[in-house]
C-alpha positions, 0 to 999 in steps of 0.5 A: 292431444289425448282425451281422458274422461273418467266414468264414475260407476255408483250404483251400476256394475261395470258388466252393465255400462262397458257393452253401450260404451263399447258400442259407441265406440264401434259405431264412430269407427274406433279400435278399442283395448279394455286393459283389466287387472286380472285374466279371471276379470278379463275371462268374465268380461270376455264371456259378458260380452257374448252374452250381455244382450240377444240382440247385439254383438260385440266383436272381440277376443282377448289378448291369447287370440292368435288374431289379436291384432285383428280385433276391433275390441280386444281385452287385455291385462298387459300394456301395449296396444296389438290391435292398435286401438285408438281408445284404450278403456282402464277397468278395475284400477288398471294403471295408465299406460306408459304409451298415454298419448299414442290413444285419442281417447283414455277411459277410465271406469272406476267403482264410486263405492270403494275407496281405493277405486277413487283413490286412484281415479284421484291419482290418475286424474292429477297425472293426467292434468300435469301432462296436459291432457284434456280431462273430463268427468262423467256421473249418472244423473237421476235417469241414469244417464252419464252427464258431464259434471264440473 
């Protein structure tokens, strides 16, 4: 069964949150697709993942790469799963893919300060619950650590 995690960003950016989540995914041996909603955003995330920390490296490429199928992390703007990912991250209000149930985990990262993003997350939550997926909601505590909320 697909597990769906909703990460509610408040007073933080996707750029600060995404790299550690991707690192944890790789530590677990998972392959990952990150779906953005525009080429510009995917390219900006691509550049950021190369430079976000001097002492870390996240092996990744964009969907344009000739060896996209071999990448442990693939940034895309389209549906599909060219690298046979176990986990799909949806950012910037990317819609749930048609093949939701093909993943072990979906991770929706949404901006809590954006009304449109909140509405999209609520719609996705309802859709995932109706499909019988295991759905959890995550928010940071006062120290900035992710906590599961009920």
